[in-house]
N, C-alpha and C positions, 0 to 999 in steps of 0.2 A: 697345433699341427696334427694332421690325421695320420694314422698308421697305415702302412702299406698292407693291403690284403693279398694273400697268395691267390694264384689262379683258381677261380671258382670250380671249373670243371675238374681239375686235378684233385681239389679238396673233396668234391662230391664223390669222385671215384674212390678215393681213399676211405671215405666214410662208409661206403657200402661194400667195397671189395676188400678192404683191409681186414685182417683176422686177428684174433687174440684179445686177451683181456686188457692189454696195454695200448690198444688202437687209439684211444683218446689222447694218451700221453704222447704217442708218436706224432699225432696230428698237431698237438700243441707245440712240440719241440720243432717240427718242421716249419710251422707258421712263425715261431719266434726267430728262427734262423733266417727265414725269408725277410722278415721285417728288419733284421740287422744288416741287410744289404746283399743277400744272395740273389742270384739271377733266377728268372722264371724257368729257364732250361734246367738249372740245378734242381729246382723244386719238383718239376715234372719227373726228372730222373729218379729222385729219391722216392717219389710216390710210386712210380712203376716198379722199382726194386722192392719196395715194401709190399706191394700187392702180390708180387711173384713169390717172395721169400716167406712172408708171414703165414700162408696156409701150411707150408711144410713144417714150420716150427710148431704150429698148433696141432697138426696131425701127429708129429713125433711125440708131443707131450700127452696126447690123448688117443692112443692107438685103438683101444677097445671101444671107446665112444665113437670114433670114426668108423670102425668096422661095423658097429651096430647100425649107424646111420645109413651106410651104404646098403647093408643087407635089408633093413626095413624099407628103404627106398625102393629097392628092386622087388621085394615081395609085394608091396602095395602097388607098384606100377604094373607088374606082370600079372598078378592074380586078382586085383581089385579094380583098377582103373582101365586097363587096356581091353579086357574082354567085352564089357558093354560098348565101349567105343568102337571096337572092331565089328561087333555084331550090327550096330546101327549103320556104320559106314559101309560095311559089306552089302547090306540090303539096299542102301541108297545107290551104291555103285552099280550093283546088278540091275537095279530098276532103270537107272538113267543113262548109264554110260557103257554098258557091256559091249554093244556093237562098236562104238567108237574105239574102245580099248583094243578089241580084236583087229580092227583095221589100222590102228595106230594114228588115228585122226584126232585132231583137237577140235571139238565141237563146243557150242555154248553149254550143253548139258555136262560135258566132261570138265569144262572150266569151273562150273558150279560145284562139281564133286571135288575137284582139287581144292577149291577155296574152303568148302565145308570140312574136308579132311584136315587141312592145315589148321583151321580154327578149332576143331574138336581135339586134335592132338596137342595143340598149344594149351588148351584148357586142361587136358589131362596132365601135361607137364606142370602147369601152375599149381594144380591140386597136389601133385606129388611133391613138388618143392616146398609147398606150404606145410605139408604133413611132416616131411623130414626136418625142416627148420623148427617147427613147433615142438616136436618130440625131443629135439636136441638143443633146446634153449638158444636157438638162433646161431649156432656154431656155423659160421660161414665156410670154414675149411671142409667140414663134413659135407655140406651141401654142394660145394664146388667139386669135390672129389666124386660125389654121386653123379653129378651132371657129366663129368668127364668120362666116368665109366659107362654111362648110358651112351654117350656119343661114340666112344671107341668100340663098344660091343656091337652097337647097331651098324656102324660102318663096316665092321668085320663080317657081318652077315649080309652085306650089300648084295642084292641080286644082280646078276650080270646082264640084266635086261637092257634094252635100248629105249631111246625116245621118251615117251610119256611115263613109262614105269620108272625109269631112272630119275626123271624130274620129280615125280611124286615122292619117291623114296627120300631124296635129298631135302625137299621142302618139308616133309613130315619130320625127319630127324632133326632138322634145325629148329622147327617149331616146338618140338617136345623139349629139346635141350634148353632153348631160350626160355620156354615156359617154366622149366624147373628153376632156373636162376631168378626169374621174375617172381615166382611164387615164394621162393625162400628168402630172397634178399630184400624184397620190397613189401610184399603183402604180409608176410609173417611178422614183420616189424622186429628185427633182431633186438635182443635185450642186452647184448654185451657192449653197447655204446655208452660210455660214461656211467655205467652202472644202472641205467634206467632204460625204459622202453623208448626207442628212438621215435 
């Protein structure tokens, strides 16, 4: 007789978004209960609750480590990674799309600048997430809190422009935030899964 496997996507999400030193134990407990006859909806609900609650528990237990992660993340982002990206992107934007920007038109050169900007800021986010995760032993809660602060602060300074400027702002902020999560959750290979490198 084969044992029932819990939903793979839910398990994958829990593996990478669940926090804390006991994440492997929680995964094992939920899988065992699922195999004892619980429904897939129950499993999904437990996974989502764990993903939401576990970062708060980890942050509460490691306040100084979390604060250090957020501060280091911001310093590296603001003073190391963003200045060269802004310099390069500003030069490219001035060279290829300044007229289109002033007229508010979307031209092929402007589309290229938007794509390049999104790619560059996503890469900045990936590097920032990797650095934060690497320096903090793969602590996911610290990384997620850093990504949330980046998102909230950048949204709070949202320029009240219209059209292309607003579109570019939202694409870039989403690119950098998702990049932080990808760099920290997947590329840095968190070490707190089952006591070994995942």
